[in-house]
C-alpha positions as CSV (number, residue, x, y, z in Angstrom):
1,M,58.4,-43.8,-32.5
2,R,57.5,-45.9,-35.0
3,Q,54.9,-48.6,-34.8
4,K,55.2,-51.8,-36.3
5,R,52.4,-54.2,-37.6
6,I,52.2,-57.6,-36.6
7,Y,50.7,-60.1,-39.2
8,V,50.0,-63.8,-38.7
9,I,49.5,-65.4,-42.0
10,C,47.8,-68.6,-42.0
11,V,48.7,-71.1,-45.0
12,G,45.9,-73.6,-45.5
13,T,42.9,-73.9,-43.1
14,L,42.0,-72.8,-39.7
15,K,39.8,-75.8,-38.7
16,N,41.1,-77.5,-35.3
17,K,43.0,-74.5,-34.7
18,L,42.9,-71.9,-31.6
19,L,42.1,-68.5,-32.3
20,V,43.5,-66.2,-29.2
21,A,42.2,-62.7,-29.0
22,M,44.9,-59.9,-28.9
23,P,45.0,-58.2,-25.6
24,N,43.7,-54.7,-27.0
25,M,40.2,-56.4,-28.2
26,T,37.6,-54.5,-26.3
27,D,34.3,-56.8,-27.7
28,P,32.7,-57.8,-24.5
29,Y,32.1,-61.5,-25.8
30,F,35.6,-61.7,-27.6
31,S,37.8,-59.8,-25.0
32,K,40.5,-62.4,-23.7
33,S,38.9,-65.4,-25.6
34,V,40.4,-68.5,-27.0
35,I,38.2,-70.2,-29.7
36,F,38.6,-73.5,-31.1
37,I,37.7,-73.4,-34.9
38,C,35.5,-76.7,-35.9
39,E,34.5,-75.4,-39.4
40,Y,36.5,-73.4,-41.8
41,N,35.7,-73.1,-45.6
42,R,35.4,-70.5,-48.3
43,D,31.9,-69.6,-46.9
44,G,33.3,-68.8,-43.4
45,A,34.3,-70.3,-40.1
46,V,32.3,-71.9,-37.0
47,G,33.9,-72.0,-33.6
48,F,33.5,-72.1,-29.8
49,I,34.7,-69.7,-27.0
50,I,36.4,-72.3,-24.7
51,N,37.6,-70.7,-21.9
52,K,34.7,-68.5,-20.5
53,P,32.4,-70.2,-18.0
54,I,29.1,-68.8,-19.0
55,S,28.3,-67.8,-15.3
56,T,31.0,-64.9,-15.8
57,M,29.4,-63.4,-18.7
58,K,27.6,-60.5,-17.5
59,V,26.2,-59.6,-20.5
60,L,24.1,-62.7,-21.0
61,S,22.9,-63.1,-17.5
62,S,21.1,-59.6,-17.5
63,G,18.9,-60.6,-20.5
64,I,17.6,-64.1,-19.0
65,K,14.2,-63.8,-17.5
66,D,13.6,-67.4,-16.8
67,K,14.6,-68.1,-13.3
68,F,15.6,-71.7,-13.7
69,F,18.0,-71.0,-16.4
70,K,19.5,-67.7,-14.4
71,D,20.2,-70.1,-11.4
72,L,21.5,-72.6,-13.8
73,I,24.0,-70.4,-15.4
74,A,24.9,-68.7,-12.2
75,Q,25.8,-72.0,-10.5
76,S,27.1,-74.1,-12.9
77,K,30.8,-74.5,-13.7
78,K,29.7,-77.1,-16.2
79,I,28.5,-74.5,-18.8
80,Y,30.7,-72.5,-21.0
81,F,29.7,-69.6,-23.2
82,G,30.6,-70.7,-27.0
83,G,29.7,-67.4,-28.5
84,P,27.1,-64.9,-29.1
85,V,25.2,-66.7,-32.0
86,S,22.5,-69.1,-31.2
87,I,23.1,-68.7,-27.2
88,H,19.9,-71.0,-26.5
89,E,21.6,-73.8,-28.3
90,A,23.8,-76.2,-26.6
91,C,26.6,-78.2,-27.9
92,I,29.1,-80.8,-26.6
93,L,32.8,-80.7,-27.3
94,S,34.7,-83.7,-26.1
95,N,38.0,-85.8,-26.5
96,D,36.6,-88.6,-24.3
97,N,35.1,-92.0,-25.4
98,I,31.4,-90.9,-25.2
99,E,28.6,-92.9,-27.6
100,D,26.7,-90.3,-28.3
101,I,29.0,-88.2,-30.2
102,D,27.8,-87.2,-33.5
103,F,30.5,-85.6,-35.5
104,N,34.3,-85.7,-35.5
105,T,36.0,-82.3,-35.8
106,N,39.5,-84.1,-36.1
107,E,40.8,-87.7,-34.9
108,T,40.5,-86.5,-31.2
109,I,37.9,-83.8,-30.7
110,K,34.5,-84.9,-31.3
111,L,31.1,-82.5,-31.4
112,S,27.5,-83.5,-30.5
113,N,24.1,-82.0,-29.5
114,D,22.7,-85.1,-28.1
115,F,19.9,-83.8,-25.5
116,E,20.5,-86.9,-23.5
117,L,24.1,-86.5,-23.1
118,I,23.6,-82.8,-22.4
119,K,21.0,-83.6,-19.5
120,K,23.6,-85.9,-18.0
121,I,26.4,-83.5,-18.2
122,L,24.1,-81.0,-16.5
123,F,22.5,-82.8,-13.9
124,D,24.7,-86.1,-13.1
125,D,27.1,-85.9,-10.4
126,K,29.5,-87.9,-12.7
127,E,32.1,-85.8,-13.8
128,F,32.8,-86.2,-17.6
129,K,36.4,-85.5,-18.1
130,N,37.8,-83.9,-21.2
131,T,34.3,-82.6,-22.1
132,K,32.9,-79.0,-22.7
133,L,29.2,-78.3,-22.6
134,L,28.7,-75.1,-24.5
135,F,25.8,-72.7,-25.2
136,G,26.1,-70.5,-28.3
137,H,28.7,-70.4,-30.8
138,S,31.0,-68.0,-32.9
139,A,30.4,-67.5,-36.8
140,W,32.2,-65.4,-39.4
141,G,31.0,-64.8,-43.1
142,K,33.1,-65.3,-46.4
143,N,36.6,-64.0,-45.6
144,Q,35.6,-62.2,-42.3
145,L,37.8,-64.1,-40.1
146,D,40.6,-63.9,-42.6
147,N,40.5,-60.1,-42.7
148,E,40.2,-60.1,-38.7
149,I,43.2,-62.2,-38.5
150,K,45.3,-59.8,-41.1
151,N,44.0,-56.8,-39.0
152,G,45.9,-58.1,-36.0
153,D,42.4,-59.2,-33.9
154,W,43.6,-62.7,-33.5
155,L,46.7,-65.0,-33.3
156,V,46.3,-68.5,-34.4
157,H,47.6,-71.3,-32.4
158,D,48.1,-75.0,-33.6
159,C,47.2,-77.0,-30.6
160,P,43.9,-77.9,-29.8
161,E,44.8,-80.5,-27.1
162,M,44.8,-77.3,-24.8
163,L,41.0,-77.3,-25.1
164,F,40.9,-79.7,-22.2
165,N,44.4,-79.9,-20.5
166,K,44.6,-76.2,-19.5
167,N,43.0,-74.3,-17.0
168,P,40.0,-72.0,-18.5
169,K,40.8,-69.3,-16.2
170,T,44.4,-68.7,-17.4
171,L,44.2,-70.1,-20.8
172,W,44.3,-66.8,-22.6
173,R,46.9,-65.5,-20.5
174,D,49.2,-68.3,-21.0
175,L,48.7,-68.4,-24.8
176,I,49.3,-64.8,-25.0
177,K,52.6,-65.2,-23.1
178,L,53.5,-68.0,-25.5
179,F,53.2,-65.8,-28.3
180,G,55.5,-63.4,-26.4
181,F,53.1,-60.7,-25.7
182,D,52.9,-58.4,-22.6
183,K,49.0,-57.4,-22.2
184,F,50.3,-54.4,-20.4
185,K,52.5,-53.0,-23.4
186,M,49.8,-53.2,-26.2
187,T,48.2,-50.1,-27.8
188,G,44.4,-49.8,-28.4
189,I,44.6,-49.9,-31.8
190,S,44.1,-53.6,-33.8
191,G,47.4,-54.8,-35.6
192,V,49.5,-52.3,-34.0
193,S,52.0,-53.4,-30.8
């Protein structure tokens, strides 16, 4: 039986796009991940995994020694795992009208690392709509992400609004289905289906 390769060619920039991990990705950090790319240029790319509450990341919780942080991570549904780079640093993605936002990634999505705002999100009972608190980020060097896409590791989706208006628990599955993939009919080799 002849196997066919699937290539997703991206013309232009990946900034403000969603990366969707292919069903055969086995990396524990990126398996079943959806990543919002907030910066993309000739030097590389930076983004945040948006669909994984940090409490579900067993790889991370096993390495945390401080009881306060262990308890916070275990109980908080407000904190997301943004990626394996700089896991100790927090960042906020929002499309809500929050005054303390530092950087616009596009017309509607903003990025901040304001400490007071982070504390409000963590400890206030008020729910911040359309806002995600992320620890860590994902980063790629020059041409690294482009090569991973060509290799068939990622699909690219042009709808960053899904960042806030879809259930994080089903976001990856919903996007994979949108692309027409059945996760049970995939081979274990990147780029081949």
